C-alpha positions in Angstrom: 2.9 -29.2 -8.9 0.3 -28.0 -5.9 0.6 -28.9 -2.3 -2.3 -27.9 0.4 -0.6 -27.2 3.8 -3.4 -26.9 5.6 -3.5 -28.3 8.9 -6.4 -29.5 9.2 -9.5 -31.5 7.9 -12.8 -29.9 6.5 -14.4 -32.1 9.4 -12.4 -30.7 12.0 -12.6 -27.3 10.9 -16.5 -27.3 11.2 -16.5 -28.7 14.4 -13.9 -26.3 16.0 -16.0 -23.5 14.5 -18.8 -24.2 16.3 -17.4 -22.6 19.7 -17.0 -19.0 18.0 -20.4 -19.3 16.7 -22.3 -16.9 19.0 -23.8 -13.2 20.2 -21.3 -11.8 16.9 -23.8 -12.5 14.3 -25.6 -9.0 14.8 -22.2 -7.5 14.2 -21.5 -10.0 11.0 -24.8 -9.3 9.3 -24.2 -4.9 10.1 -20.8 -5.4 8.3 -22.0 -7.9 5.7 -25.0 -5.3 4.8 -22.4 -2.7 4.3 -20.1 -4.7 2.3 -23.0 -6.0 -0.2 -24.4 -2.5 -0.4 -21.1 -1.8 -2.3 -21.3 -4.9 -4.3 -24.5 -3.8 -5.6 -23.6 0.0 -6.5 -20.1 -1.3 -8.2 -21.4 -0.2 -11.4 -22.7 3.8 -10.1 -19.8 5.5 -7.9 -21.9 8.3 -7.6 -24.7 6.4 -6.0 -22.6 4.6 -4.0 -20.9 7.6 -2.3 -24.2 8.9 -1.7 -25.7 6.2 -0.2 -23.1 3.9 1.7 -22.7 5.1 5.5 -19.7 3.0 7.5 -21.0 0.3 9.6 -20.1 1.6 13.6 -19.7 -0.4 16.5 -18.8 -0.7 20.2 -17.6 -4.1 20.2 -15.9 -5.9 17.0 -13.4 -8.4 16.0 -12.9 -9.1 12.4 -12.1 -12.6 13.0 -14.3 -13.6 14.9 -16.8 -11.2 13.8 -16.2 -11.8 9.9 -13.4 -13.7 9.3 -14.7 -17.0 11.2 -18.4 -17.0 9.7 -17.3 -16.7 6.2 -14.9 -19.6 7.0 -17.4 -22.0 8.4 -17.9 -24.8 6.0 -15.9 -23.0 3.5 -13.7 -25.2 1.5 -13.0 -22.3 -1.4 -9.4 -21.1 -1.2 -8.8 -17.8 1.0 -4.7 -18.3 -0.1 -2.7 -19.2 -2.3 1.0 -19.1 -2.4 2.8 -19.4 -5.9 7.0 -20.1 -5.8 9.2 -21.9 -7.7 8.3 -25.4 -6.1 4.8 -25.1 -6.5 1.6 -23.8 -5.0 0.3 -23.8 -1.4 -3.2 -23.4 -1.5 -5.2 -23.3 2.1 -8.9 -22.9 2.5 -10.9 -20.4 4.2 -12.1 -22.9 7.0 -8.5 -24.4 7.0 -7.0 -20.8 8.1 -9.6 -19.8 10.4 -8.9 -23.4 12.2 -5.4 -22.8 12.4 -5.2 -19.1 13.4 -7.4 -20.4 16.4 -5.0 -22.4 17.3 -2.1 -20.4 17.0 -4.1 -18.1 18.9 -4.3 -20.2 21.4 -0.6 -21.3 21.8 -0.1 -17.5 21.9 -2.2 -17.0 24.8 -0.3 -20.2 26.5 3.0 -18.8 26.2 2.3 -15.1 26.9 1.0 -13.2 24.7 -1.9 -11.2 26.1 -4.9 -8.8 25.4 -3.2 -5.2 24.0 0.4 -6.7 24.6 2.4 -5.3 21.4 3.7 -8.1 19.2 6.7 -7.3 16.2 5.7 -9.6 13.6 8.6 -10.3 10.8 7.6 -12.9 8.4 7.8 -12.9 4.4 5.0 -13.9 2.2 4.5 -17.3 3.8 1.4 -18.8 5.4 2.1 -18.3 8.6 2.1 -14.6 8.1 -1.8 -14.7 7.9 -2.1 -17.2 10.5 -0.5 -14.7 13.0 -2.4 -11.8 11.9 -5.6 -13.8 12.4 -4.6 -14.7 15.9 -3.2 -11.7 17.1 -6.5 -10.4 15.9 -8.6 -12.8 18.0 -6.6 -12.6 21.0 -6.8 -8.6 21.0 -3.4 -8.4 20.5 -1.6 -5.3 19.0 0.7 -6.3 15.7 3.3 -3.9 14.8 4.5 -5.4 11.1 8.1 -5.1 10.2 9.5 -6.3 6.8 12.1 -8.5 6.8 15.0 -6.9 5.5 15.0 -4.4 8.8 18.7 -4.0 10.4 19.1 -5.6 13.7 19.5 -1.5 14.4 15.9 -0.7 13.3 14.3 -3.8 15.1 16.0 -2.6 17.7 14.9 0.9 17.5 11.2 -0.4 16.9 11.0 -2.7 20.0 11.8 0.3 22.3 9.6 3.1 20.6 6.6 1.0 20.3 7.4 -1.0 23.5 7.4 -4.6 21.8 6.8 -7.7 24.6 7.1 -10.4 21.5 8.7 -11.5 18.6 7.5 -13.5 15.6 9.9 -13.8 12.9 11.0 -16.0 10.5 14.0 -18.3 11.4 16.5 -16.3 9.4 15.6 -13.0 11.2 16.0 -14.6 14.4 19.6 -15.8 13.5 20.3 -11.8 13.2 19.2 -10.9 16.7 21.1 -12.1 19.3 21.7 -9.0 20.8 18.1 -7.7 21.6 17.3 -7.0 24.8 15.9 -10.0 27.4 12.7 -10.1 28.7 10.6 -10.7 25.3 8.6 -13.4 24.0 10.3 -14.7 21.0 9.1 -17.0 18.5 10.9 -18.3 15.3 9.1 -19.6 12.7 11.2 -22.5 10.2 14.3 -24.2 11.5 15.0 -24.5 15.1 16.5 -21.4 16.6 18.7 -21.8 19.8 16.7 -19.5 22.5 13.9 -19.4 20.5 10.3 -21.1 21.0 9.3 -23.0 17.9 6.0 -21.9 15.9 5.4 -25.6 15.2 4.3 -26.0 19.0 1.0 -24.6 18.1 0.4 -27.9 16.4 -1.2 -29.2 19.1 -2.8 -26.5 20.5 -6.8 -26.2 20.6 -8.7 -25.0 17.9 -12.0 -23.8 19.5 -11.0 -20.1 20.7 -12.9 -18.6 23.1 -11.9 -14.7 23.4 -11.2 -13.4 27.1 -13.4 -10.5 26.6 -15.4 -8.4 24.2 -13.1 -6.4 21.7 -13.5 -2.9 22.0 -14.2 -1.5 18.3 -11.5 1.5 19.2 -9.2 -0.7 20.8 -5.9 -0.6 18.8 -5.0 -3.6 16.5 -1.9 -2.3 14.3 1.5 0.3 14.6 2.5 1.1 11.5 5.9 2.4 11.0 5.9 5.0 8.0 8.1 4.8 5.1 10.3 8.3 6.0 11.0 9.2 2.6 11.3 12.8 4.3 11.4 12.5 7.9 12.1 10.0 10.9 9.3 7.2 10.5 6.4 7.9 12.5 4.3 5.2 14.1 0.4 5.5 12.9 -1.9 3.4 15.0 -4.9 1.6 13.3 -8.1 -0.1 15.2 -10.1 -2.8 15.5 -12.5 -1.0 13.1 -10.4 1.6 11.1 -8.5 -1.3 9.0 -11.0 -4.2 9.0 -13.6 -1.9 8.5 -12.5 0.6 6.9 -10.9 -1.3 3.9 -14.5 -1.7 2.5 -13.7 1.5 0.5 -10.5 -0.1 -1.2 -12.4 -3.1 -1.6 -14.9 -1.0 -3.9 -12.1 0.6 -5.5 -10.1 -2.4 -6.1 -13.4 -3.8 -7.4 -13.1 -7.4 -6.1 -16.1 -9.6 -6.1 -16.7 -13.2 -3.9 -15.0 -15.9 -5.8 -12.4 -13.5 -7.3 -8.7 -14.3 -7.6 -6.4 -11.4 -6.8 -3.0 -10.9 -6.9 -1.3 -8.3 -5.0 2.7 -7.2 -5.0 3.5 -5.9 -1.4 6.4 -7.3 0.9 4.5 -8.0 4.9 5.5 -5.4 7.2 3.8 -2.6 4.7 0.4 -1.1 5.4 -0.7 -2.1 1.8 0.2 -5.8 2.7 -3.0 -5.3 4.9 -4.9 -3.2 2.3 -4.7 -5.7 -0.7 -3.1 -9.1 0.8 -5.5 -9.3 3.8 -8.8 -7.3 4.5 -9.7 -6.2 0.9 -9.9 -9.7 -0.4 -10.7 -11.3 2.2 -13.8 -8.3 3.2 -14.9 -10.1 -0.7 -14.8 -13.4 0.1 -11.8 -13.7 -2.6 -8.9 -15.6 -3.0 -5.4 -13.8 -2.3 -2.7 -15.1 -4.5 0.6 -14.2 -3.3 3.3 -14.6 -5.7 7.1 -15.1 -4.4 9.2 -14.8 -7.5 12.8 -14.2 -7.6 13.9 -10.3 -7.6 14.2 -9.2 -11.2 12.0 -12.2 -12.8 8.9 -10.4 -13.8 8.5 -13.7 -16.4 7.7 -15.3 -13.4 4.8 -12.8 -11.7 3.2 -12.9 -15.2 3.4 -16.6 -15.6 1.5 -16.4 -12.5 -1.3 -14.1 -13.1 -2.0 -16.4 -16.6 -1.7 -19.8 -14.5 -3.4 -18.8 -11.7 -6.1 -17.0 -13.9 -6.1 -14.1 -11.6 -9.2 -11.6 -12.3 -7.5 -8.9 -10.3 -4.2 -7.4 -10.0 -2.3 -4.4 -7.9 0.7 -3.4 -7.8 2.8 0.0 -7.2 4.1 2.2 -9.9 7.3 0.5 -9.5 6.3 -2.6 -10.6 4.3 -1.1 -13.7 6.9 0.5 -14.8 9.3 -2.6 -14.7 6.6 -4.9 -16.5 6.2 -2.9 -19.3 10.0 -3.4 -20.3 8.7 -7.0 -20.9 6.8 -8.0 -24.0 3.4 -8.3 -22.3 1.6 -9.7 -25.2 3.6 -12.8 -24.7 1.3 -13.5 -21.1 -2.3 -13.2 -22.2 -3.7 -12.7 -19.2 -7.6 -12.7 -18.4 -7.5 -9.6 -15.6 -11.0 -7.9 -15.2 -9.5 -5.6 -13.0 -6.2 -3.5 -12.5 -4.9 -0.9 -9.7 -2.1 1.2 -8.7 -1.4 2.9 -5.8 1.6 4.5 -3.5 2.5 7.3 -6.3 0.6 8.3 -9.5 1.2 6.4 -12.3 1.7 8.2 -16.0 -0.6 8.1 -18.7 2.4 6.4 -21.2 2.2 3.1 -18.5 -1.6 2.7 -18.8 -1.5 3.0 -22.5 0.9 0.4 -23.1 -0.9 -2.0 -20.4 -4.1 -1.6 -22.0 -2.9 -2.2 -25.7 -1.2 -5.5 -24.4 -3.9 -7.1 -22.1 -7.3 -4.7 -22.7 -7.1 -3.8 -19.0 -7.3 -0.3 -17.8 -4.7 0.1 -14.5 -6.7 2.5 -12.3 -4.8 4.5 -10.0 -6.2 5.2 -6.0 -4.8 6.9 -3.4 -4.9 6.4 0.1 -1.9 6.2 2.9 -0.8 4.3 6.0 -2.7 6.1 8.1 -5.6 5.6 6.1 -7.5 3.4 3.9 -8.3 4.3 -0.1 -9.6 8.0 0.5 -9.8 8.3 -3.6 -10.1 6.2 -6.6 -10.8 5.5 -10.2 -13.3 2.7 -9.4 -14.0 0.1 -12.1 -17.0 1.5 -13.9 -16.4 5.3 -13.2 -15.4 6.8 -16.6 -11.7 7.3 -16.9 -10.3 10.6 -16.9 -6.5 10.6 -18.1 -4.1 11.5 -16.0 -7.0 11.8 -13.0 -6.8 9.4 -9.6 -10.3 9.7 -9.6 -13.3 10.6 -7.2 -13.7 10.4 -3.2 -14.7 6.8 -2.5 -17.3 6.0 -0.5 -17.4 7.0 3.2 -14.7 9.9 2.2 -15.6 13.6 2.0 -12.1 14.9 0.7 -11.6 19.0 0.9 -9.1 20.9 -1.1 -7.8 23.7 1.3 -5.6 26.3 0.3 -2.3 25.7 1.9 -1.8 29.5 2.9 -5.6 30.7 3.7 -7.3 27.4 4.8 -9.8 27.7 2.4 -11.1 25.4 0.1 -9.8 26.2 -3.2 -10.1 24.0 -6.5 -6.1 23.5 -6.3 -5.0 22.7 -2.6 -3.8 20.3 -0.2 -6.2 16.6 0.0 -7.7 17.3 3.5 -10.4 14.5 4.8 -13.2 16.1 6.4 -13.8 14.8 10.1 -16.7 16.9 10.9 -20.1 14.7 11.2 -19.7 11.2 10.1 -16.2 10.5 10.4 -14.7 8.2 8.3 -13.6 4.8 10.2 -10.6 4.5 7.8 -8.8 7.3 9.5 -6.1 6.6 12.4 -6.7 7.8 15.5 -3.0 9.1 15.4 0.3 8.8 15.6 1.8 7.3 18.9 3.2 9.2 21.6 3.3 12.2 19.3 0.9 15.0 20.5 2.5 18.0 18.3 2.5 16.2 15.1 -1.2 14.8 15.7 -2.3 18.3 16.8 -1.1 19.5 13.3 -2.2 16.6 11.6 -5.8 16.8 13.0 -5.7 20.6 12.8 -9.1 22.4 12.1 -11.5 19.5 12.2 -9.7 17.5 9.2 -7.0 15.0 8.4 -3.9 16.7 6.9 -2.7 14.2 4.3 0.2 16.9 3.0 -0.7 16.3 -0.9 -1.3 18.7 -3.0 -4.3 17.9 -5.9 -6.7 19.8 -8.3 -10.6 19.4 -8.7 -11.8 19.5 -11.8 -15.8 20.9 -12.6 -17.1 17.2 -12.2 -15.2 16.5 -9.3 -12.4 14.5 -10.4 -9.0 14.8 -8.7 -5.7 15.0 -10.1 -2.5 14.4 -7.8 0.1 17.4 -7.8 2.7 16.6 -5.2 3.7 16.4 -1.9 3.8 20.0 -0.2 7.4 19.6 0.0 7.3 18.3 -3.6 5.8 21.3 -5.4 8.1 24.4 -5.9 8.2 27.6 -7.6 10.3 28.4 -10.7 10.1 32.1 -11.8 6.9 32.4 -10.0 5.4 29.2 -11.9 4.1 26.2 -9.7 5.8 23.2 -10.9 4.4 20.1 -10.4 7.2 17.1 -10.4 4.7 14.5 -11.1 3.9 16.0 -14.3 7.6 16.6 -15.5 7.7 13.0 -14.7 5.1 11.5 -16.6 6.8 13.1 -19.6 10.0 11.7 -19.0 8.4 8.4 -18.8 7.0 8.6 -21.9 10.7 8.6 -23.9 11.4 4.6 -24.3 15.0 5.1 -22.9 13.3 6.4 -19.4 12.6 3.6 -17.0 12.0 5.5 -13.8 12.4 9.4 -13.4 12.3 11.9 -10.3 12.0 15.5 -10.6 13.2 18.1 -7.9 14.2 22.0 -7.8 17.7 23.1 -7.7 19.0 26.6 -7.0 19.0 29.0 -9.6 20.4 32.5 -8.9 17.4 34.1 -11.4 14.7 31.8 -11.2 14.9 30.6 -7.2 14.8 27.3 -8.5 14.7 25.5 -11.8 13.8 21.6 -12.7 16.2 18.9 -12.3 15.6 15.2 -13.3 16.9 12.3 -11.8 16.5 9.7 -15.0 17.1 5.7 -14.6 17.6 4.3 -18.1 16.1 1.1 -19.5 18.2 -1.8 -20.0 21.0 -1.9 -22.4 20.2 2.2 -23.2 23.7 4.4 -22.7 24.3 7.4 -20.0 25.8 9.2 -22.3 25.3 13.1 -23.7 23.1 11.4 -26.8 20.7 9.8 -24.7 20.5 12.9 -22.9 19.7 15.1 -25.7 17.0 12.6 -27.1 15.4 13.0 -23.6 15.9 16.7 -22.9 14.7 17.6 -26.2 11.3 14.9 -25.5 10.4 17.3 -23.1 10.8 20.2 -24.2 8.6 19.4 -27.2 5.7 18.3 -24.9 6.4 20.9 -22.2 6.0 24.7 -21.9 9.3 26.9 -21.5 8.2 27.3 -17.8 8.0 23.9 -17.0 11.7 22.9 -19.1 13.6 20.7 -17.3 17.1 22.1 -17.0 19.4 19.6 -15.8 19.4 16.1 -16.1 21.6 13.2 -14.3 21.7 9.5 -14.5 21.1 7.6 -11.8 20.1 4.3 -10.0 17.0 6.3 -7.9 17.3 5.9 -4.2 14.1 4.2 -2.9 12.7 3.1 0.6 12.3 -0.7 1.2 8.6 -0.4 -0.1 10.0 1.0 -3.4 9.0 4.5 -3.2 11.9 7.0 -4.4 13.5 9.3 -1.8 13.2 13.0 -3.2 14.5 14.5 -0.1 17.7 12.7 -0.6 17.9 14.0 -4.3 17.0 17.7 -3.0 20.6 16.9 -1.2 22.4 15.3 -3.6 25.3 17.0 -5.5 26.5 16.0 -8.9 28.3 12.9 -8.7 30.9 14.3 -11.5 31.3 11.1 -13.5 30.4 12.8 -16.4 26.6 11.4 -16.4 24.7 15.0 -15.5 23.7 17.0 -18.1 22.9 20.4 -18.8 19.5 21.2 -21.2 21.2 24.6 -22.7 24.6 22.8 -23.2 22.7 20.0 -25.4 19.9 22.2 -27.1 20.5 26.0 -26.5 18.9 27.8 -24.0 15.9 28.2 -26.7 13.9 31.3 -24.5 14.3 33.6 -22.1 12.0 32.5 -18.9 9.8 35.1 -17.2 7.4 35.6 -14.5 4.0 35.1 -15.0 2.6 38.5 -16.6 5.8 39.6 -17.5 6.1 38.9 -21.3 
């Protein structure tokens, strides 16, 4: 069943857009020229890297200068939301029309340019309407996931100096204790004391901005996931994400008319990446699938029934998908991507065998857009995350000397043509900003290796890579081998103290469904790793656990480093199960 909930007729949408077709056409043309160059050179990564230059603006409003012009007279779907009840489809011109209504209504209830708006919505039409409306107004959006607790919300309101809230009715019902003085809008059923979002239905759809939008004006504030520390507040501008995500479009391989599925919840930067700017920069259709937790069959059925051409998901989802019989869903994907954490070669191979499509790794952060990636026609190197994407010059700097090296911290060169997609900084954190941008580069905090042909391989976070018997250990390398074992669903490797070697690798393993967490399984997994790893990388301890994660699905390795054995018989020593095997020695000593 398909529903069309677009609140406009196509003729009404076309009439409403006439008022916003104005001086922005030159900006539209410049943005389109940069976009089209990347589309033209999609078959030649190196040529795209050499020829692409970021379009730069004094004033730029992506919603008015790009989205509204491509939506004018455009009845193709911008958005399709798949649920158990059917599909909601919204045309480009109707989404532009509705967002102008919402922008006028929000302005009428007091939202002004520069005001900070906390948005807590699910994957529902209103999240796209509100995002576009806020951009048109010049308001600053602070996206937050709907599972945030009232305590989390109160902290974010204080730290980000929030003036307005737009949340689901379910969330609004839990926020009775918030301080006064906030504009409160509830989306869904009426909530006492909150304005009803449906009041926007009667607003004028001819939106006129009150002033030009500065290209460097703040647009988003994202709380980082906080896997190792208190979440930081990354600021993005009206160009750093809207224009900066041209690099992500190139990595994803999207083209006009594509049908793109992205797995991400609103509130996380990846939602802005691949559920907003990337597909709409490409003039593609975004398909959001709202499947019940754990129902990967619903997602797979949607990929098939919606005839998706592109699919992007975090490694957690890919690892869970290969637990299904993928051959039952003969999808017709042209592109598949993974970003957030490195994806093991084993997972990539299983997907390729089932669907004939290669899952391509990409690398970026909430603080930037996509920096590095295996673009669609770049020859793939197993285990590599690809090459720097157009618009980014990436350096590897030795953490001790600061000099360029074949292995070192990934840094983005900010000299000369500063990449548009790098944030200007963290909010109200001069000490962190000084460290992050020290030496004229942006420090990612990640370690990588570069081969002779310029391909980059992820090694790990600076805080994750450790020494054992004077050998550098990359947890990712060990985790990739663990994931090749059929009993292992997910794994994380961290250092634990050792009286001789300083530290040794310990694996925390989440098992595939139905596999017993016993000594026989541990023996099998450890034997598998010993046969595939050199002795200095052998895993010395293994514990079966439910891995702790952030709400965005990243494993909390800092929590694992602090963990003590649970004492429930699920921790095993490799030497007890397999024997010592060999005596480790430092490099050059044996």
